NUZA-235054 format. One record per residue: residue in three letters; residue number from 0; chain; z, x, y of N, C-alpha, C, O, CB in turn. Coordinates in Angstrom, 1 decimal, decimal comma. Glycine has a CB too. Layout:
<ALA NUM A <Z X Y> <Z X Y> <Z X Y> <Z X Y> <Z X Y>>
...
// end
This chain:
<UNK 0 A <-28,3 -1,2 11,1> <-28,2 0,1 10,3> <-26,8 0,3 10,0> <-25,9 0,2 10,8> <-28,7 1,3 11,2>>
<UNK 1 A <-26,5 0,5 8,7> <-25,2 0,7 8,2> <-24,7 2,1 8,5> <-25,4 3,1 8,5> <-25,1 0,5 6,6>>
<UNK 2 A <-23,4 2,2 8,8> <-22,8 3,5 9,1> <-22,5 4,3 7,8> <-21,9 3,7 6,8> <-21,5 3,3 9,9>>
<UNK 3 A <-23,0 5,5 7,7> <-22,7 6,3 6,5> <-21,2 6,7 6,4> <-20,6 7,1 7,4> <-23,6 7,6 6,5>>
<UNK 4 A <-20,6 6,5 5,3> <-19,2 6,8 5,1> <-18,9 7,7 3,9> <-18,5 7,2 2,9> <-18,4 5,4 5,0>>
<UNK 5 A <-19,2 9,0 4,0> <-19,0 9,8 2,9> <-17,5 10,0 2,5> <-17,2 10,4 1,4> <-19,6 11,2 3,2>>
<UNK 6 A <-16,6 9,6 3,4> <-15,2 9,7 3,1> <-14,7 8,6 2,1> <-13,6 8,7 1,7> <-14,4 9,6 4,4>>
<UNK 7 A <-15,6 7,7 1,7> <-15,2 6,6 0,8> <-15,1 7,2 -0,6> <-14,6 6,5 -1,5> <-16,2 5,5 0,8>>
<UNK 8 A <-15,5 8,4 -0,8> <-15,5 9,1 -2,1> <-14,2 9,9 -2,4> <-14,2 10,7 -3,3> <-16,7 10,0 -2,3>>
<UNK 9 A <-13,2 9,7 -1,6> <-11,9 10,4 -1,7> <-11,0 9,6 -2,7> <-10,7 8,5 -2,4> <-11,2 10,7 -0,4>>
<UNK 10 A <-10,7 10,2 -3,8> <-9,9 9,4 -4,8> <-8,5 9,1 -4,3> <-7,8 9,9 -3,7> <-9,8 10,2 -6,1>>
<UNK 11 A <-8,0 7,8 -4,6> <-6,7 7,4 -4,3> <-6,5 7,2 -2,8> <-5,3 7,2 -2,3> <-5,7 8,4 -4,8>>
<UNK 12 A <-7,5 7,1 -2,0> <-7,4 7,0 -0,6> <-8,2 5,8 0,0> <-9,4 5,6 -0,3> <-7,9 8,3 0,1>>
<UNK 13 A <-7,6 5,0 0,8> <-8,3 4,0 1,6> <-8,2 4,5 3,1> <-7,1 4,6 3,6> <-7,6 2,5 1,4>>
<UNK 14 A <-9,4 4,7 3,6> <-9,5 5,2 5,0> <-9,4 4,0 5,9> <-10,1 3,1 5,8> <-10,8 6,0 5,2>>
<UNK 15 A <-8,4 4,1 6,9> <-8,3 3,0 7,8> <-9,2 3,3 9,0> <-8,8 3,8 10,0> <-6,8 2,9 8,3>>
<UNK 16 A <-10,5 2,9 8,8> <-11,5 3,0 9,8> <-11,6 1,7 10,6> <-10,8 0,8 10,4> <-12,8 3,5 9,2>>
<UNK 17 A <-12,6 1,6 11,5> <-12,8 0,4 12,3> <-13,0 -0,8 11,4> <-12,6 -1,9 11,8> <-14,0 0,6 13,3>>
<UNK 18 A <-13,8 -0,7 10,4> <-14,0 -1,8 9,5> <-12,7 -2,3 8,8> <-12,5 -3,5 8,8> <-15,1 -1,4 8,4>>
<UNK 19 A <-11,9 -1,4 8,3> <-10,6 -1,8 7,8> <-9,7 -2,4 8,8> <-9,0 -3,4 8,5> <-9,9 -0,6 7,1>>
<UNK 20 A <-9,8 -1,9 10,0> <-9,0 -2,4 11,1> <-9,3 -3,8 11,4> <-8,4 -4,7 11,6> <-9,2 -1,5 12,4>>
<UNK 21 A <-10,6 -4,1 11,5> <-11,0 -5,5 11,7> <-10,6 -6,4 10,6> <-10,2 -7,5 10,8> <-12,6 -5,6 11,9>>
<UNK 22 A <-10,8 -5,9 9,3> <-10,5 -6,7 8,2> <-9,0 -7,1 8,1> <-8,6 -8,2 7,7> <-10,9 -6,0 6,9>>
<UNK 23 A <-8,1 -6,1 8,5> <-6,7 -6,3 8,4> <-6,0 -6,7 9,7> <-4,7 -6,7 9,7> <-6,1 -5,1 7,9>>
<UNK 24 A <-6,7 -7,0 10,7> <-6,1 -7,3 12,0> <-4,9 -8,3 11,9> <-3,8 -7,9 12,3> <-7,1 -7,8 13,0>>
<UNK 25 A <-5,1 -9,4 11,3> <-4,0 -10,4 11,3> <-2,9 -10,0 10,3> <-1,7 -10,3 10,6> <-4,6 -11,8 10,9>>
<UNK 26 A <-3,3 -9,4 9,2> <-2,2 -8,9 8,3> <-1,3 -7,9 9,1> <-0,1 -8,0 8,9> <-2,9 -8,2 7,1>>
<UNK 27 A <-1,9 -7,0 9,8> <-1,2 -6,0 10,5> <-0,4 -6,6 11,7> <0,7 -6,1 12,0> <-2,1 -4,9 11,1>>
<UNK 28 A <-0,9 -7,6 12,3> <-0,2 -8,3 13,4> <1,0 -9,1 12,8> <2,1 -9,0 13,4> <-1,1 -9,4 14,1>>
<UNK 29 A <0,9 -9,7 11,6> <2,0 -10,3 10,9> <3,1 -9,2 10,7> <4,3 -9,5 11,0> <1,6 -10,9 9,6>>
<UNK 30 A <2,7 -8,1 10,2> <3,7 -7,0 9,9> <4,4 -6,6 11,2> <5,6 -6,4 11,2> <3,0 -5,8 9,3>>
<UNK 31 A <3,7 -6,5 12,3> <4,3 -6,1 13,6> <5,3 -7,2 14,0> <6,3 -6,9 14,7> <3,3 -5,9 14,7>>
<UNK 32 A <5,1 -8,4 13,7> <6,0 -9,5 14,1> <7,4 -9,3 13,5> <8,4 -9,8 14,0> <5,4 -10,9 13,7>>
<UNK 33 A <7,4 -8,5 12,4> <8,7 -8,3 11,7> <9,5 -7,3 12,4> <10,6 -6,9 12,0> <8,4 -7,8 10,3>>
<UNK 34 A <9,1 -6,8 13,5> <9,9 -5,9 14,4> <11,0 -6,7 15,1> <12,0 -6,1 15,5> <9,0 -5,2 15,5>>
<UNK 35 A <10,9 -8,0 15,2> <11,9 -8,8 15,8> <12,8 -9,4 14,7> <12,3 -10,0 13,7> <11,2 -9,9 16,7>>
<UNK 36 A <14,1 -9,4 14,9> <15,1 -9,9 14,0> <14,8 -11,3 13,7> <14,9 -11,7 12,5> <16,5 -9,7 14,5>>
<UNK 37 A <14,6 -12,1 14,7> <14,4 -13,6 14,4> <13,2 -13,9 13,6> <13,2 -14,8 12,8> <14,2 -14,3 15,8>>
<UNK 38 A <12,1 -13,0 13,7> <11,0 -13,2 12,8> <11,3 -12,8 11,4> <10,8 -13,4 10,4> <9,8 -12,4 13,4>>
<UNK 39 A <12,0 -11,7 11,2> <12,4 -11,3 9,9> <13,2 -12,4 9,2> <13,0 -12,6 8,0> <13,2 -10,0 9,9>>
<UNK 40 A <14,1 -13,0 9,9> <14,9 -14,1 9,4> <14,1 -15,2 9,0> <14,3 -15,8 7,9> <16,0 -14,5 10,4>>
<UNK 41 A <13,1 -15,6 9,8> <12,2 -16,7 9,5> <11,4 -16,4 8,3> <11,2 -17,3 7,4> <11,3 -17,0 10,7>>
<UNK 42 A <10,9 -15,2 8,2> <10,1 -14,8 7,1> <10,9 -14,8 5,8> <10,4 -15,4 4,8> <9,5 -13,4 7,3>>
<UNK 43 A <12,1 -14,3 5,8> <12,9 -14,2 4,6> <13,4 -15,6 4,2> <13,6 -15,9 3,0> <14,2 -13,4 4,8>>
<UNK 44 A <13,5 -16,5 5,1> <14,0 -17,9 4,8> <12,9 -18,7 4,1> <13,2 -19,5 3,2> <14,3 -18,7 6,1>>
<UNK 45 A <11,6 -18,5 4,4> <10,5 -19,2 3,8> <9,2 -18,4 4,0> <8,5 -18,6 4,9> <10,3 -20,7 4,3>>
<UNK 46 A <9,0 -17,4 3,1> <7,9 -16,4 3,2> <6,6 -17,1 3,4> <5,8 -16,8 4,2> <7,9 -15,5 2,1>>
<UNK 47 A <6,3 -18,1 2,5> <5,0 -18,7 2,5> <4,7 -19,5 3,8> <3,7 -19,4 4,4> <4,9 -19,7 1,3>>
<UNK 48 A <5,7 -20,2 4,2> <5,6 -21,0 5,5> <5,3 -20,0 6,7> <4,5 -20,3 7,5> <6,8 -21,8 5,8>>
<UNK 49 A <6,0 -18,9 6,7> <5,8 -17,9 7,8> <4,4 -17,3 7,7> <3,8 -17,2 8,7> <6,9 -16,8 7,7>>
<UNK 50 A <4,0 -17,0 6,5> <2,7 -16,4 6,4> <1,6 -17,4 6,8> <0,6 -17,0 7,3> <2,4 -15,9 4,9>>
<UNK 51 A <1,8 -18,7 6,5> <0,8 -19,7 6,8> <0,7 -19,9 8,3> <-0,3 -20,5 8,7> <1,2 -21,0 6,2>>
<UNK 52 A <1,6 -19,3 9,1> <1,4 -19,4 10,6> <0,4 -18,4 11,1> <0,0 -18,4 12,2> <2,8 -19,1 11,2>>
<UNK 53 A <0,0 -17,5 10,2> <-0,9 -16,4 10,6> <-2,3 -16,6 10,0> <-2,4 -17,1 8,8> <-0,4 -15,0 10,1>>
<UNK 54 A <-3,4 -16,4 10,7> <-4,8 -16,6 10,2> <-5,2 -15,5 9,3> <-6,3 -14,9 9,4> <-5,7 -16,7 11,4>>
<UNK 55 A <-4,4 -15,2 8,3> <-4,7 -14,2 7,3> <-5,5 -14,8 6,2> <-5,5 -16,0 6,0> <-3,4 -13,5 6,7>>
<UNK 56 A <-6,2 -14,0 5,4> <-6,9 -14,6 4,2> <-5,8 -14,9 3,1> <-4,7 -14,4 3,2> <-7,9 -13,6 3,6>>
<UNK 57 A <-6,2 -15,8 2,2> <-5,3 -16,1 1,1> <-5,0 -14,9 0,3> <-3,8 -14,7 -0,2> <-5,9 -17,2 0,2>>
<UNK 58 A <-6,0 -14,0 0,1> <-5,7 -12,8 -0,6> <-4,7 -11,9 0,0> <-3,8 -11,4 -0,6> <-7,0 -12,0 -0,8>>
<UNK 59 A <-4,7 -11,8 1,4> <-3,7 -11,0 2,1> <-2,4 -11,6 1,9> <-1,4 -10,9 1,7> <-4,1 -10,9 3,6>>
<UNK 60 A <-2,3 -12,9 2,0> <-1,0 -13,6 1,8> <-0,4 -13,4 0,4> <0,8 -13,1 0,3> <-1,1 -15,1 2,1>>
<UNK 61 A <-1,3 -13,5 -0,6> <-0,8 -13,2 -2,0> <-0,4 -11,8 -2,2> <0,6 -11,5 -2,9> <-2,0 -13,6 -3,0>>
<UNK 62 A <-1,1 -10,8 -1,5> <-0,7 -9,4 -1,6> <0,7 -9,2 -1,0> <1,5 -8,4 -1,6> <-1,8 -8,5 -0,9>>
<UNK 63 A <0,9 -9,8 0,1> <2,3 -9,7 0,8> <3,3 -10,3 -0,1> <4,4 -9,7 -0,4> <2,3 -10,4 2,2>>
<UNK 64 A <3,1 -11,5 -0,6> <4,1 -12,2 -1,5> <4,4 -11,4 -2,7> <5,5 -11,4 -3,2> <3,6 -13,6 -1,9>>
<UNK 65 A <3,3 -10,7 -3,3> <3,5 -9,9 -4,5> <4,2 -8,5 -4,1> <4,6 -7,8 -5,0> <2,2 -9,7 -5,2>>
<UNK 66 A <4,2 -8,2 -2,8> <4,7 -6,9 -2,4> <3,9 -5,8 -3,0> <4,4 -4,7 -3,3> <6,2 -6,7 -2,7>>
<UNK 67 A <2,6 -6,0 -3,2> <1,7 -5,0 -3,7> <1,0 -4,3 -2,5> <0,0 -4,8 -2,0> <0,6 -5,7 -4,7>>
<UNK 68 A <1,6 -3,2 -2,1> <1,1 -2,5 -0,9> <-0,3 -1,9 -1,1> <-1,1 -1,9 -0,2> <2,0 -1,4 -0,6>>
<UNK 69 A <-0,7 -1,5 -2,3> <-2,0 -1,1 -2,6> <-3,0 -2,2 -2,3> <-4,1 -2,0 -1,7> <-2,2 -0,5 -4,0>>
<UNK 70 A <-2,7 -3,4 -2,8> <-3,5 -4,6 -2,6> <-3,6 -4,9 -1,1> <-4,7 -5,2 -0,6> <-3,0 -5,8 -3,4>>
<UNK 71 A <-2,4 -4,8 -0,4> <-2,4 -5,1 1,0> <-3,4 -4,1 1,7> <-4,1 -4,5 2,6> <-1,0 -4,9 1,6>>
<UNK 72 A <-3,4 -2,8 1,3> <-4,2 -1,8 1,9> <-5,7 -2,1 1,7> <-6,6 -2,0 2,5> <-3,9 -0,4 1,5>>
<UNK 73 A <-6,0 -2,6 0,5> <-7,4 -2,9 0,1> <-7,9 -4,1 1,0> <-9,1 -4,2 1,3> <-7,6 -3,3 -1,3>>
<UNK 74 A <-7,0 -4,9 1,5> <-7,4 -6,1 2,3> <-7,3 -5,8 3,8> <-7,3 -6,7 4,6> <-6,5 -7,3 1,9>>
<UNK 75 A <-7,1 -4,5 4,1> <-7,1 -4,1 5,5> <-5,8 -3,7 6,1> <-5,7 -3,3 7,3> <-7,6 -5,2 6,3>>
<UNK 76 A <-4,7 -3,7 5,3> <-3,4 -3,3 5,8> <-3,3 -1,8 6,0> <-4,0 -1,0 5,3> <-2,3 -3,7 4,8>>
<UNK 77 A <-2,6 -1,4 7,0> <-2,4 0,0 7,3> <-0,9 0,3 7,0> <0,0 -0,5 7,3> <-2,7 0,3 8,8>>
<UNK 78 A <-0,6 1,4 6,4> <0,7 1,7 5,9> <1,7 1,7 7,1> <2,9 1,4 6,8> <0,7 3,1 5,2>>
<UNK 79 A <1,3 2,1 8,2> <2,2 2,1 9,4> <2,8 0,7 9,6> <4,0 0,5 9,8> <1,5 2,6 10,7>>
<UNK 80 A <1,9 -0,3 9,5> <2,3 -1,7 9,8> <3,0 -2,2 8,5> <4,0 -2,9 8,6> <1,0 -2,5 10,1>>
<UNK 81 A <2,4 -1,9 7,3> <3,0 -2,4 6,1> <4,4 -2,0 5,9> <5,2 -2,6 5,2> <2,1 -2,0 4,9>>
<UNK 82 A <4,8 -0,8 6,4> <6,2 -0,3 6,3> <7,2 -1,4 6,8> <8,4 -1,3 6,4> <6,3 1,0 7,0>>
<UNK 83 A <6,8 -2,2 7,7> <7,7 -3,2 8,3> <8,1 -4,3 7,2> <9,2 -4,8 7,3> <7,0 -4,0 9,5>>
<UNK 84 A <7,2 -4,5 6,2> <7,6 -5,4 5,1> <8,7 -4,7 4,3> <9,7 -5,4 4,0> <6,3 -5,7 4,2>>
<UNK 85 A <8,5 -3,5 4,0> <9,5 -2,7 3,2> <10,8 -2,7 3,9> <11,9 -2,9 3,3> <9,0 -1,3 2,9>>
<UNK 86 A <10,8 -2,4 5,2> <12,0 -2,4 6,0> <12,7 -3,8 6,0> <13,9 -3,8 5,9> <11,7 -1,9 7,5>>
<UNK 87 A <11,9 -4,8 6,1> <12,5 -6,2 6,0> <13,2 -6,4 4,7> <14,2 -7,1 4,6> <11,4 -7,2 6,2>>
<UNK 88 A <12,6 -5,8 3,6> <13,2 -5,9 2,3> <14,4 -4,9 2,0> <15,0 -4,9 1,0> <12,2 -5,8 1,2>>
<UNK 89 A <14,7 -4,1 3,1> <15,7 -3,1 2,9> <15,3 -1,9 2,1> <16,2 -1,2 1,5> <16,9 -3,7 2,3>>
<UNK 90 A <14,0 -1,6 2,1> <13,5 -0,4 1,3> <13,2 0,8 2,2> <12,7 0,6 3,4> <12,3 -0,8 0,5>>
<UNK 91 A <13,4 1,9 1,7> <13,0 3,1 2,5> <11,5 3,4 2,3> <10,9 2,8 1,4> <13,8 4,4 2,0>>
<UNK 92 A <11,0 4,2 3,2> <9,6 4,5 3,1> <9,3 5,2 1,8> <8,2 5,0 1,2> <9,1 5,4 4,3>>
<UNK 93 A <10,2 6,1 1,3> <10,0 6,7 0,0> <9,9 5,7 -1,1> <9,1 5,9 -2,0> <11,1 7,8 -0,2>>
<UNK 94 A <10,8 4,7 -1,1> <10,7 3,7 -2,1> <9,3 3,0 -2,1> <8,7 2,7 -3,1> <11,8 2,7 -2,0>>
<UNK 95 A <8,9 2,6 -0,9> <7,6 1,9 -0,7> <6,5 2,8 -1,2> <5,6 2,4 -2,0> <7,4 1,5 0,7>>
<UNK 96 A <6,4 4,0 -0,7> <5,3 4,9 -1,1> <5,4 5,2 -2,6> <4,3 5,3 -3,3> <5,4 6,2 -0,3>>
<UNK 97 A <6,5 5,4 -3,2> <6,7 5,6 -4,6> <6,1 4,4 -5,4> <5,5 4,6 -6,4> <8,1 5,8 -5,0>>
<UNK 98 A <6,4 3,2 -4,9> <5,9 2,0 -5,6> <4,3 2,0 -5,6> <3,7 1,3 -6,5> <6,4 0,7 -4,9>>
<UNK 99 A <3,7 2,6 -4,6> <2,2 2,6 -4,6> <1,6 3,6 -5,5> <0,4 3,5 -5,9> <1,8 2,9 -3,1>>
<UNK 100 A <2,4 4,5 -6,0> <1,9 5,6 -6,9> <2,5 5,5 -8,3> <2,1 6,2 -9,2> <2,2 7,0 -6,3>>
<UNK 101 A <3,4 4,6 -8,5> <4,1 4,5 -9,8> <5,2 5,5 -10,0> <5,8 5,6 -11,1> <3,1 4,7 -10,9>>
<UNK 102 A <5,6 6,1 -8,9> <6,7 7,1 -8,9> <8,0 6,4 -8,5> <8,0 5,4 -7,8> <6,4 8,3 -8,0>>
<UNK 103 A <9,1 7,0 -9,0> <10,4 6,6 -8,4> <10,5 7,2 -7,1> <9,7 8,0 -6,7> <11,6 7,0 -9,4>>
<UNK 104 A <11,5 6,7 -6,3> <11,8 7,3 -5,0> <12,0 8,8 -5,1> <11,5 9,6 -4,3> <13,0 6,6 -4,3>>
<UNK 105 A <12,8 9,2 -6,1> <13,1 10,6 -6,2> <11,9 11,5 -6,6> <11,7 12,6 -6,1> <14,2 10,8 -7,3>>
<UNK 106 A <11,0 10,9 -7,5> <9,8 11,6 -7,8> <8,9 11,8 -6,6> <8,3 12,8 -6,4> <9,1 10,9 -8,9>>
<UNK 107 A <8,8 10,7 -5,8> <7,9 10,8 -4,7> <8,4 11,8 -3,6> <7,7 12,6 -3,1> <7,8 9,4 -4,0>>
<UNK 108 A <9,7 11,7 -3,4> <10,4 12,7 -2,5> <10,1 14,1 -2,9> <9,8 15,0 -2,1> <11,9 12,4 -2,3>>
<UNK 109 A <10,3 14,4 -4,2> <10,2 15,7 -4,8> <8,7 16,2 -4,6> <8,5 17,3 -4,2> <10,6 15,8 -6,2>>
<UNK 110 A <7,8 15,3 -4,9> <6,4 15,6 -4,7> <6,1 16,0 -3,2> <5,4 17,0 -3,0> <5,4 14,4 -5,1>>
<UNK 111 A <6,6 15,2 -2,3> <6,3 15,5 -0,9> <7,0 16,8 -0,4> <6,4 17,6 0,3> <6,8 14,3 0,0>>
<UNK 112 A <8,2 17,0 -0,9> <8,9 18,2 -0,6> <8,2 19,4 -1,2> <8,3 20,5 -0,6> <10,4 18,2 -1,1>>
<UNK 113 A <7,5 19,2 -2,3> <6,8 20,3 -2,9> <5,4 20,5 -2,3> <4,6 21,3 -2,8> <6,6 20,1 -4,4>>
<UNK 114 A <5,1 19,8 -1,2> <3,8 20,0 -0,5> <2,8 18,9 -0,8> <1,7 19,0 -0,3> <3,2 21,3 -0,9>>
<UNK 115 A <3,2 17,9 -1,5> <2,3 16,7 -1,7> <1,4 17,0 -2,9> <1,5 18,0 -3,6> <1,5 16,4 -0,5>>
<UNK 116 A <0,4 16,1 -3,0> <-0,6 16,3 -4,1> <-1,5 17,5 -3,8> <-1,8 17,7 -2,6> <-1,4 15,0 -4,3>>
<UNK 117 A <-1,9 18,2 -4,8> <-2,8 19,2 -4,6> <-4,2 18,6 -4,3> <-4,6 17,6 -4,9> <-2,9 20,1 -5,9>>
<UNK 118 A <-5,0 19,3 -3,5> <-6,3 18,9 -3,2> <-7,2 19,3 -4,4> <-8,3 18,7 -4,6> <-6,9 19,5 -1,9>>
<UNK 119 A <-6,8 20,2 -5,2> <-7,5 20,7 -6,4> <-7,7 19,5 -7,4> <-6,8 18,9 -7,9> <-6,8 21,8 -7,1>>
<UNK 120 A <-9,0 19,2 -7,6> <-9,4 18,1 -8,5> <-9,3 16,8 -7,9> <-9,6 15,7 -8,5> <-8,4 18,1 -9,7>>
<UNK 121 A <-9,0 16,7 -6,6> <-8,9 15,4 -5,9> <-9,8 15,3 -4,6> <-9,5 14,5 -3,7> <-7,4 15,2 -5,5>>
<UNK 122 A <-10,8 16,1 -4,5> <-11,6 16,1 -3,3> <-12,6 15,0 -3,3> <-13,0 14,5 -2,3> <-12,3 17,5 -3,2>>
<UNK 123 A <-13,1 14,6 -4,5> <-14,0 13,5 -4,6> <-13,9 12,8 -6,0> <-13,4 13,4 -6,9> <-15,5 14,0 -4,4>>
<UNK 124 A <-14,3 11,6 -6,0> <-14,2 10,8 -7,3> <-15,0 11,5 -8,3> <-16,2 11,9 -8,1> <-14,7 9,3 -7,0>>
<UNK 125 A <-14,4 11,6 -9,5> <-15,1 12,2 -10,7> <-14,5 13,5 -11,1> <-14,8 14,1 -12,1> <-16,5 12,4 -10,4>>
<UNK 126 A <-13,7 14,1 -10,2> <-13,0 15,4 -10,6> <-11,8 15,0 -11,6> <-11,7 13,8 -12,0> <-12,5 16,1 -9,3>>
<UNK 127 A <-11,0 16,0 -11,9> <-10,0 15,7 -12,9> <-8,5 15,9 -12,3> <-7,6 16,3 -13,0> <-10,1 16,6 -14,1>>
<UNK 128 A <-8,3 15,5 -11,1> <-7,0 15,7 -10,4> <-6,1 14,5 -10,7> <-6,5 13,5 -11,3> <-7,2 15,9 -9,0>>
<UNK 129 A <-4,9 14,6 -10,3> <-3,9 13,5 -10,5> <-4,1 12,3 -9,6> <-3,4 11,3 -9,9> <-2,5 14,1 -10,3>>
<UNK 130 A <-4,9 12,4 -8,6> <-5,1 11,2 -7,8> <-6,3 10,4 -8,3> <-6,6 9,3 -7,7> <-5,4 11,6 -6,3>>
<UNK 131 A <-7,0 10,9 -9,3> <-8,2 10,1 -9,8> <-7,7 8,8 -10,5> <-6,6 8,7 -11,0> <-8,9 11,0 -10,9>>
<UNK 132 A <-8,6 7,8 -10,4> <-8,2 6,5 -10,9> <-7,7 6,5 -12,3> <-6,8 5,7 -12,7> <-9,4 5,6 -10,8>>
<UNK 133 A <-8,3 7,3 -13,2> <-7,9 7,3 -14,6> <-6,5 7,9 -14,8> <-5,9 7,9 -15,9> <-8,9 8,0 -15,5>>
<UNK 134 A <-5,9 8,5 -13,8> <-4,6 9,1 -13,9> <-3,5 8,3 -13,1> <-2,4 8,7 -13,0> <-4,6 10,5 -13,3>>
<UNK 135 A <-3,9 7,1 -12,7> <-3,0 6,3 -11,9> <-2,4 5,2 -12,7> <-3,1 4,7 -13,7> <-3,7 5,7 -10,6>>
<UNK 136 A <-1,2 4,7 -12,5> <-0,2 5,3 -11,7> <0,5 6,4 -12,4> <0,7 6,3 -13,6> <0,8 4,3 -11,1>>
<UNK 137 A <0,9 7,4 -11,7> <1,7 8,5 -12,3> <3,1 8,3 -12,1> <3,5 7,4 -11,3> <1,2 9,9 -11,8>>
<UNK 138 A <3,9 9,1 -12,7> <5,4 9,0 -12,5> <6,0 8,1 -13,6> <5,4 7,3 -14,2> <5,7 8,5 -11,2>>
<UNK 139 A <7,4 8,3 -13,7> <8,1 7,5 -14,8> <8,1 6,0 -14,4> <8,0 5,2 -15,4> <9,5 8,0 -14,9>>
<UNK 140 A <8,2 5,6 -13,2> <8,1 4,2 -12,8> <6,8 3,6 -13,2> <6,8 2,5 -13,7> <8,4 4,0 -11,3>>
<UNK 141 A <5,7 4,3 -13,0> <4,4 3,8 -13,3> <4,2 3,7 -14,8> <3,6 2,8 -15,3> <3,3 4,7 -12,7>>
<UNK 142 A <4,7 4,7 -15,6> <4,6 4,7 -17,0> <5,4 3,5 -17,6> <4,9 2,9 -18,6> <5,1 6,0 -17,6>>
<UNK 143 A <6,5 3,2 -17,0> <7,3 2,1 -17,5> <6,6 0,8 -17,3> <6,6 -0,1 -18,1> <8,7 2,0 -16,8>>
<UNK 144 A <5,9 0,7 -16,1> <5,1 -0,5 -15,9> <3,9 -0,6 -16,8> <3,5 -1,7 -17,2> <4,6 -0,4 -14,4>>
<UNK 145 A <3,3 0,5 -17,2> <2,2 0,5 -18,1> <2,6 0,1 -19,5> <1,9 -0,6 -20,2> <1,5 1,9 -18,1>>
<UNK 146 A <3,8 0,6 -19,9> <4,4 0,2 -21,2> <4,5 -1,3 -21,3> <4,2 -1,9 -22,3> <5,7 0,9 -21,4>>
<UNK 147 A <5,1 -2,0 -20,2> <5,3 -3,4 -20,2> <3,9 -4,1 -20,3> <3,9 -5,2 -21,0> <6,0 -3,8 -18,9>>
<UNK 148 A <2,9 -3,6 -19,6> <1,6 -4,3 -19,7> <1,0 -4,2 -21,1> <0,3 -5,1 -21,6> <0,6 -3,6 -18,7>>
<UNK 149 A <1,3 -3,0 -21,8> <0,7 -2,8 -23,2> <1,4 -3,6 -24,2> <0,9 -3,9 -25,3> <0,8 -1,3 -23,5>>
<UNK 150 A <2,7 -3,9 -24,0> <3,5 -4,7 -25,0> <3,1 -6,1 -25,1> <3,7 -6,8 -25,9> <5,0 -4,6 -24,6>>
// end
């Protein structure tokens, strides 16, 4: 019997439930390994070789190499663990989170200081809020990326 998951209908959100936890176990363990300086050095010296030491899926490895945190999350990554990749790259959490939304670090910080995204229009898929798929990515960084894709 499949577990009912009504929370999967929240736009712009990947819920880190037991299924996601199992899916991302090795990806998240890799991220935790970056807590040690010697592991960060080994990873930065040869990222692919270091990733190949972990029983992650090829998709997870490609997501890490691309530094695509949204892709990492879809493959089971949890932002708490994924933040270790950003820290290894010398990025702040605001820079990382901004990259996931198409916002600059300043735009993301301003949004959070203003109370975050409104729940209005973002309670379920199909509404017209700014977290809906047809409105992603938002922010000037995301618009610049969209322009490059269209050119």
